[in-house]
C-alpha positions as CSV (number, residue, x, y, z in Angstrom):
1,M,15.1,37.3,-90.6
2,D,16.9,36.4,-87.4
3,E,14.9,38.7,-85.1
4,A,11.5,37.4,-86.4
5,K,12.7,33.8,-86.0
6,E,13.8,34.4,-82.4
7,E,10.4,35.7,-81.5
8,L,8.6,32.7,-83.0
9,K,11.0,30.2,-81.4
10,E,9.6,31.3,-78.1
11,I,6.1,30.4,-79.3
12,I,7.3,27.0,-80.4
13,E,9.1,26.3,-77.1
14,F,5.9,27.2,-75.2
15,L,3.8,24.8,-77.2
16,K,6.4,22.0,-76.7
17,D,7.1,22.8,-73.0
18,P,4.6,25.2,-71.4
19,K,5.7,24.5,-67.8
20,K,9.1,26.2,-68.5
21,F,7.3,29.5,-68.8
22,Q,4.4,28.9,-66.4
23,R,6.9,28.1,-63.6
24,L,7.6,31.8,-63.1
25,G,4.0,32.9,-63.8
26,G,4.6,33.9,-67.4
27,K,1.9,33.7,-70.0
28,I,2.5,33.1,-73.7
29,P,1.1,35.7,-76.2
30,R,-2.3,34.8,-77.5
31,G,-1.6,36.1,-80.9
32,V,1.3,37.0,-83.2
33,L,0.9,39.4,-86.1
34,L,3.5,39.2,-89.0
35,T,3.6,42.4,-91.0
36,G,5.8,43.5,-93.8
37,P,5.9,44.2,-97.6
38,P,4.5,41.5,-100.0
39,G,6.9,38.7,-100.8
40,T,9.1,38.9,-97.7
41,G,8.2,35.4,-96.4
42,K,5.4,35.9,-93.9
43,T,3.5,32.8,-95.0
44,L,6.7,30.9,-95.4
45,L,7.6,31.7,-91.8
46,A,4.3,30.5,-90.5
47,K,4.7,27.2,-92.4
48,A,8.1,26.8,-90.8
49,V,6.6,27.4,-87.3
50,S,4.0,24.6,-87.9
51,G,6.8,22.2,-89.0
52,E,9.0,23.0,-85.9
53,A,6.2,23.0,-83.3
54,E,4.9,19.5,-84.2
55,V,1.4,20.6,-83.2
56,Q,-2.0,20.9,-84.9
57,F,-1.8,23.6,-87.5
58,S,-4.9,25.1,-89.1
59,S,-4.3,27.4,-92.1
60,L,-6.9,29.7,-93.5
61,S,-7.1,32.9,-95.6
62,G,-9.0,36.0,-94.4
63,S,-11.2,35.8,-97.4
64,D,-12.4,32.3,-96.5
65,F,-14.5,33.8,-93.7
66,V,-16.3,36.4,-95.8
67,E,-19.4,35.1,-97.7
68,M,-22.5,36.6,-99.3
69,F,-24.8,35.2,-96.5
70,V,-24.7,37.1,-93.2
71,G,-23.5,35.1,-90.2
72,V,-21.6,32.4,-92.2
73,G,-18.2,34.1,-91.5
74,A,-18.8,34.4,-87.8
75,A,-20.0,30.7,-87.6
76,R,-16.8,29.6,-89.4
77,V,-14.7,31.5,-86.8
78,R,-16.5,29.8,-83.9
79,D,-16.2,26.4,-85.6
80,L,-12.5,26.8,-86.2
81,F,-11.7,27.7,-82.6
82,E,-14.0,25.0,-81.3
83,Q,-12.1,22.4,-83.3
84,A,-8.8,23.8,-82.0
85,K,-10.0,23.6,-78.4
86,R,-11.3,20.1,-78.8
87,Y,-7.9,19.0,-80.2
88,T,-6.0,20.5,-77.4
89,K,-8.2,18.7,-74.8
90,T,-8.0,15.3,-76.4
91,S,-4.3,15.4,-77.4
92,G,-2.9,17.5,-74.5
93,K,-0.9,19.5,-77.1
94,G,-1.2,23.1,-78.2
95,C,-2.7,24.3,-81.5
96,I,-1.7,27.1,-84.0
97,I,-4.4,28.8,-86.1
98,F,-2.8,30.7,-89.0
99,I,-4.9,33.4,-90.8
100,D,-3.3,34.7,-94.0
101,E,-4.2,38.2,-95.3
102,I,-6.2,39.0,-92.1
103,D,-6.9,42.5,-93.4
104,A,-9.7,40.9,-95.5
105,V,-11.7,40.3,-92.3
106,G,-10.0,42.5,-89.6
107,R,-10.6,46.0,-91.1
108,Q,-11.8,48.8,-88.8
109,R,-15.4,48.5,-87.9
110,F,-18.2,51.1,-88.6
111,S,-16.6,51.8,-92.0
112,G,-18.9,49.8,-94.3
113,I,-22.3,50.3,-95.9
114,G,-24.1,48.0,-93.5
115,G,-22.9,49.7,-90.3
116,G,-22.6,47.3,-87.4
117,H,-24.6,44.6,-89.3
118,D,-22.0,44.3,-92.1
119,E,-21.0,40.6,-92.6
120,R,-17.3,41.4,-92.2
121,E,-17.9,43.2,-89.0
122,Q,-19.9,40.3,-87.6
123,T,-17.0,38.0,-88.5
124,L,-14.5,40.3,-86.8
125,N,-16.6,40.5,-83.6
126,A,-16.6,36.7,-83.4
127,L,-12.8,36.6,-83.9
128,L,-12.3,39.2,-81.1
129,A,-14.5,37.2,-78.7
130,E,-12.7,34.0,-79.5
131,M,-9.2,35.5,-79.1
132,D,-9.9,37.1,-75.7
133,G,-13.3,36.1,-74.4
134,F,-14.7,34.0,-71.5
135,G,-14.0,30.7,-73.3
136,T,-10.4,31.5,-74.4
137,D,-8.0,28.5,-74.4
138,E,-4.4,29.5,-73.7
139,S,-3.0,26.6,-75.6
140,V,-4.6,28.0,-78.9
141,I,-2.3,30.5,-80.5
142,V,-3.3,32.7,-83.5
143,V,-0.6,33.6,-86.0
144,A,-1.8,36.1,-88.7
145,A,-0.1,37.8,-91.6
146,T,-0.8,41.1,-93.4
147,N,0.9,43.8,-95.4
148,R,-1.7,46.4,-94.3
149,P,-1.5,46.7,-90.5
150,D,-2.7,50.3,-90.8
151,V,-6.2,49.3,-91.7
152,L,-6.7,46.7,-88.9
153,D,-9.2,47.4,-86.1
154,P,-7.5,48.7,-82.9
155,A,-9.4,46.1,-80.8
156,L,-7.6,43.4,-82.7
157,L,-4.1,44.9,-82.0
158,R,-4.5,45.4,-78.3
159,P,-2.5,43.3,-75.7
160,G,-4.4,40.1,-75.0
161,R,-5.2,39.5,-78.7
162,F,-2.3,40.2,-80.9
163,D,0.3,40.8,-78.2
164,R,3.3,40.6,-80.6
165,L,3.8,42.5,-83.8
166,I,6.7,41.0,-85.7
167,V,8.0,43.0,-88.7
168,V,9.2,40.8,-91.6
169,D,11.0,43.5,-93.6
170,S,12.8,43.3,-97.0
171,P,16.2,41.5,-96.5
172,D,19.5,43.4,-96.1
173,I,22.6,42.7,-98.3
174,K,23.6,39.6,-96.1
175,G,20.0,38.3,-96.2
176,R,19.7,38.8,-100.0
177,E,23.0,36.8,-100.5
178,E,21.7,33.9,-98.3
179,I,18.3,33.9,-100.2
180,L,20.1,33.8,-103.5
181,K,22.2,30.8,-102.4
182,V,18.9,29.0,-101.7
183,H,17.4,29.8,-105.1
184,V,20.4,28.9,-107.2
185,R,20.4,25.4,-105.8
186,G,19.6,22.9,-108.5
187,K,20.5,25.4,-111.2
188,K,23.7,25.2,-113.3
189,V,25.4,28.5,-112.4
190,S,28.8,29.6,-113.8
191,P,31.6,29.8,-111.2
192,N,32.1,33.5,-112.3
193,V,28.7,34.5,-111.0
194,S,29.1,36.7,-107.9
195,L,26.1,36.4,-105.6
196,N,27.5,39.2,-103.4
197,K,27.6,41.6,-106.4
198,I,24.0,40.6,-107.3
199,A,23.0,41.2,-103.6
200,R,24.5,44.7,-103.8
201,Q,22.6,45.4,-107.0
202,T,19.2,44.4,-105.6
203,A,18.6,46.6,-102.6
204,G,14.9,46.7,-101.8
205,F,14.2,43.3,-103.4
206,S,12.0,40.9,-101.4
207,G,12.6,37.2,-101.2
208,A,9.9,36.7,-103.9
209,D,11.7,39.2,-106.2
210,L,15.0,37.3,-105.8
211,A,13.3,33.9,-106.5
212,N,11.9,35.5,-109.7
213,L,15.3,36.9,-110.6
214,C,17.0,33.5,-110.4
215,N,14.2,31.9,-112.4
216,E,14.3,34.6,-115.1
217,S,18.1,34.2,-115.4
218,A,17.7,30.4,-115.9
219,L,15.0,31.0,-118.6
220,L,17.2,33.5,-120.4
221,A,20.2,31.1,-120.4
222,A,18.0,28.3,-121.8
223,R,16.6,30.7,-124.5
224,R,20.2,31.6,-125.5
225,E,21.1,27.8,-125.5
226,K,23.8,28.2,-122.9
227,E,25.0,25.3,-120.7
228,E,25.1,27.4,-117.6
229,I,23.8,30.7,-116.1
230,T,26.3,33.6,-116.4
231,M,26.5,37.1,-115.0
232,D,25.1,38.4,-118.3
233,E,21.8,36.5,-117.6
234,M,21.8,37.6,-114.0
235,D,22.2,41.3,-115.0
236,E,19.6,41.1,-117.6
237,A,17.2,39.4,-115.1
238,I,17.7,42.2,-112.6
239,D,16.7,44.7,-115.3
240,R,13.7,42.6,-116.3
241,V,12.5,42.5,-112.7
242,L,13.0,46.2,-112.2
243,M,11.9,47.7,-115.5
244,G,10.4,44.9,-117.6
245,P,11.6,43.2,-120.8
246,Q,13.4,45.0,-123.6
247,R,11.2,46.5,-126.3
248,K,13.4,45.4,-129.3
249,S,10.5,45.8,-131.7
250,R,10.1,49.5,-131.0
251,V,11.6,51.6,-133.8
252,I,13.4,54.8,-132.4
253,N,14.3,57.6,-134.8
254,E,17.8,59.2,-134.4
255,H,16.4,62.5,-132.9
256,E,14.6,60.6,-130.1
257,K,17.6,58.4,-129.5
258,K,19.8,61.6,-129.2
259,I,17.3,63.1,-126.6
260,T,17.4,59.9,-124.6
261,A,21.2,59.7,-124.7
262,F,21.6,63.3,-123.4
263,H,18.9,62.8,-120.8
264,E,20.4,59.6,-119.3
265,A,24.0,61.1,-119.6
266,G,22.8,64.1,-117.5
267,H,21.4,61.9,-114.7
268,A,24.6,59.7,-114.6
269,L,27.1,62.6,-114.8
270,V,25.5,64.6,-112.0
271,A,25.3,61.4,-109.9
272,L,29.1,61.0,-110.3
273,L,29.7,64.7,-109.5
274,L,27.7,64.9,-106.3
275,P,29.4,63.3,-103.3
276,K,26.4,62.0,-101.4
277,V,24.6,60.2,-104.2
278,K,24.5,56.5,-104.6
279,S,27.2,54.8,-106.8
280,L,26.5,54.5,-110.5
281,D,25.9,51.0,-111.7
282,K,24.6,51.2,-115.3
283,V,23.3,53.6,-118.0
284,T,21.3,52.4,-121.0
285,I,19.2,54.0,-123.8
286,I,17.6,50.7,-124.8
287,P,13.8,50.9,-124.2
288,R,12.6,48.6,-121.4
289,G,9.1,48.4,-120.0
290,L,7.6,51.9,-120.0
291,A,11.0,53.6,-119.9
292,G,12.8,54.9,-123.0
293,G,16.1,54.4,-121.1
294,Y,17.3,54.5,-117.6
295,T,20.2,55.2,-115.2
296,K,20.6,52.6,-112.4
297,L,22.3,53.7,-109.2
298,L,23.5,51.1,-106.6
299,D,21.1,51.6,-103.7
300,E,22.2,51.1,-100.1
301,D,20.2,49.6,-97.3
302,K,19.6,53.0,-95.8
303,K,16.5,54.1,-93.8
304,L,17.8,57.5,-92.7
305,Y,18.6,60.3,-95.1
306,T,20.0,63.8,-94.3
307,K,18.7,67.0,-95.9
308,N,21.7,67.3,-98.2
309,E,21.3,63.7,-99.4
310,L,17.6,64.4,-100.3
311,I,18.7,67.7,-102.1
312,E,21.2,65.8,-104.1
313,G,18.7,63.1,-104.9
314,I,16.3,65.7,-106.3
315,T,19.2,67.3,-108.3
316,V,20.0,64.0,-110.0
317,S,16.3,63.5,-110.8
318,L,16.2,66.9,-112.5
319,A,19.5,66.5,-114.3
320,G,18.0,64.7,-117.3
321,R,15.7,67.6,-118.1
322,A,18.6,70.1,-117.4
323,S,20.9,68.2,-119.8
324,E,18.2,68.2,-122.6
325,E,17.8,72.0,-122.3
326,L,21.6,72.6,-122.1
327,A,22.7,70.4,-125.0
328,L,19.7,70.4,-127.3
329,G,18.1,73.8,-126.6
330,E,14.7,72.1,-126.1
331,I,12.9,69.9,-123.6
332,S,10.9,66.7,-124.1
333,I,8.1,64.9,-122.2
334,G,10.6,62.2,-121.1
335,A,11.3,63.8,-117.8
336,H,7.6,63.6,-116.5
337,D,8.4,60.7,-114.1
338,D,11.6,62.4,-112.8
339,I,9.6,65.7,-112.2
340,E,6.9,63.8,-110.3
341,K,9.4,62.0,-108.1
342,A,11.4,65.3,-107.4
343,T,8.2,67.2,-106.6
344,K,6.9,64.5,-104.2
345,L,10.3,64.4,-102.4
346,A,10.4,68.2,-102.1
347,R,6.8,68.3,-100.8
348,N,7.7,65.6,-98.2
349,M,10.8,67.7,-97.1
350,V,8.5,70.7,-96.4
351,C,5.3,69.0,-95.2
352,V,6.4,65.8,-93.6
353,F,10.1,66.0,-92.6
354,G,10.0,69.6,-91.3
355,M,13.1,70.6,-93.4
356,S,12.0,74.2,-94.2
357,E,13.6,76.9,-92.2
358,K,10.9,79.4,-93.1
359,L,8.0,77.1,-92.0
360,G,9.8,75.5,-89.1
361,H,9.7,72.0,-87.7
362,I,6.0,71.5,-88.3
363,S,4.2,68.7,-90.1
364,F,1.7,69.8,-92.7
365,D,0.8,66.2,-93.7
366,K,-2.7,65.2,-94.6
367,Q,-4.9,64.1,-91.7
368,S,-6.9,60.9,-92.5
369,G,-10.3,60.2,-91.2
370,P,-12.1,56.9,-90.8
371,I,-11.7,54.4,-93.6
372,F,-14.8,54.0,-95.8
373,L,-15.0,51.3,-98.5
374,G,-11.3,50.9,-98.4
375,R,-10.4,54.6,-99.0
376,D,-9.2,57.2,-96.6
377,L,-11.4,60.2,-96.2
378,V,-9.1,63.2,-96.1
379,T,-10.3,65.8,-93.6
380,E,-10.0,69.5,-94.3
381,K,-6.5,71.1,-94.3
382,H,-5.4,72.0,-90.8
383,Y,-3.6,75.1,-92.0
384,S,-4.5,78.4,-93.6
385,E,-4.5,79.4,-97.3
386,K,-1.6,81.7,-96.6
387,T,0.4,78.8,-95.1
388,A,-0.6,76.7,-98.2
389,E,0.9,79.5,-100.4
390,E,4.1,79.4,-98.3
391,I,4.3,75.7,-98.7
392,D,4.0,75.9,-102.5
393,K,6.7,78.7,-102.6
394,E,9.1,76.5,-100.5
395,I,8.6,73.5,-102.7
396,K,9.2,75.6,-105.8
397,A,12.3,77.1,-104.3
398,I,13.7,73.6,-103.6
399,I,13.0,72.4,-107.1
400,D,14.4,75.7,-108.7
401,Q,17.5,75.5,-106.6
402,C,18.2,71.9,-107.5
403,Y,17.5,72.4,-111.2
404,H,19.9,75.4,-111.2
405,M,22.5,73.2,-109.4
406,A,22.2,70.4,-112.0
407,K,22.4,72.8,-114.9
408,E,25.5,74.6,-113.4
409,L,27.3,71.2,-112.8
410,L,26.5,70.1,-116.4
411,E,27.6,73.5,-117.8
412,K,31.0,73.2,-116.0
413,N,31.4,69.6,-117.4
414,R,29.9,70.2,-120.9
415,E,32.7,68.4,-122.7
416,K,32.2,65.3,-120.5
417,L,28.5,65.4,-121.1
418,Y,28.9,65.4,-124.9
419,T,31.6,62.6,-124.8
420,F,29.3,60.6,-122.5
421,A,26.1,61.1,-124.7
422,N,28.0,60.3,-128.0
423,T,29.4,57.1,-126.5
424,L,25.9,56.1,-125.3
425,L,24.6,56.6,-128.9
426,E,27.3,54.3,-130.1
427,K,27.3,51.5,-127.5
428,E,23.7,52.0,-126.0
429,T,24.7,50.5,-122.6
430,L,27.6,51.4,-120.3
431,D,28.3,50.1,-116.8
432,G,29.5,52.3,-114.0
433,E,33.2,51.5,-114.3
434,E,33.2,52.1,-118.0
435,V,31.6,55.5,-117.5
436,K,34.2,56.5,-114.9
437,R,37.1,55.4,-117.2
438,L,35.6,57.2,-120.1
439,L,35.2,60.5,-118.3
440,G,38.5,60.3,-116.3
441,F,37.0,59.8,-112.9
442,K,38.7,57.6,-110.3
443,T,37.1,54.3,-110.0
444,E,37.7,54.0,-106.2
445,E,36.1,57.3,-105.1
446,K,33.9,60.0,-106.4
447,P,35.3,63.4,-107.4
448,Q,34.7,66.2,-105.0
449,D,36.0,69.3,-106.8
450,D,32.9,70.5,-108.7
451,S,30.5,69.9,-105.8
452,E,32.3,71.0,-102.7
453,K,29.7,73.7,-102.1
454,T,26.9,71.0,-101.7
455,K,28.5,69.9,-98.4
456,E,27.4,73.2,-96.8
457,P,23.8,73.9,-95.8
458,I,21.6,75.3,-98.7
459,D,19.3,78.2,-98.0
460,F,16.3,78.0,-100.3
461,K,14.8,81.3,-101.3
462,T,12.6,82.6,-104.1
463,E,14.1,84.7,-106.8
464,E,12.5,87.9,-105.4
465,E,14.0,87.2,-102.0
466,N,17.4,86.7,-103.4
467,K,17.2,90.1,-105.2
468,D,16.3,91.8,-102.0
469,D,18.9,90.1,-99.9
470,N,22.3,91.7,-100.3
471,S,24.0,89.4,-97.8
472,E,25.9,86.4,-99.0
473,N,24.0,83.0,-98.8
474,P,26.0,80.0,-97.6
């Protein structure tokens, strides 16, 4: 988190040597807000700031201010700042006040049962006055952390209060490798363990997830009475963090096992056949957590996806259901989660990302009203019933087209599908390289032959429109 640390170093420098900045008329930010997903190290970063700055550091949680009795929270805020100001006058040094989970006290006002007399709102008003009021002391800096910046009151986020918003995001591959190096210290790890490979397999993991992963692997190695942690324990720990523990006690009949094998083989085979899909890492039919089996793809640290990448993602999600129908002639309820994800992604493509040629580059996302008791009040739709019908048709067209594409790819590679599923029934778990060797794919790059057409733009139309349209679709 180099960027976040750089911003906070400036705060530390000001507290140690304020004249360096005041010489040119600069003012240090009154408040710094750390935001990001849970477990990314916001509180840890604040602790590091207190150690580096060598100043008075007062740490509180947002819930410490909220009490049953009205006025207690506001009084605590005033007392906290009064103590900080008193310390700065007597010592000549600055002071940092750290408020963890500030969303507990800093939510938008006029959203509770008690209106303006709600206890939390009184506390927030006191905090606003102390941060940028008549008696504000510039040597008192407030650092706060939250993973819900969207619910905070706008008055709290304006310049003069929280001037700086520092995003502490999930670590990238380099960051994950560095974090893993920290958490394997003091553990007996085999020299064959590749932290770089583990970092590549754990895209989206937070620092807390990685700490949990290292701890789980140590517990697994101890349970297996090993002298050191190996890659087997690390791989198992990744699966445990992602999906939950194996359900070895669950008895699976042969028919259910066969359905699961073809379902997962369908996902994995289509992922190998499509050029823009993430690399295949592992396929298993061993039940884990709530899943009967799963296909794990190596994620990349990507934030920006193209339309065709989203299309291929939906196609892979629907490939399990398509494989069941093609190979077994019937479908099961095992694809409910895949269908939910595919539908949500298709809806976002139409309503949020503006990726529908028929509806144009318009957002049809829900408009949220004021927050009431922690929930968003969704206002009425800002489009007509006719437009709602068009949206539903477009979403269905995307899903139908992707399902047809998955089924067509599996039909062309039916022999590979059966070989894959039968091997899964026998071995239960296969890694990506084993699958490629089994099906005759190159291990260095993905095959392009059967999916060349997916590189071109896809025109989504309903079945009725396709019948009426005599021209060729790209």
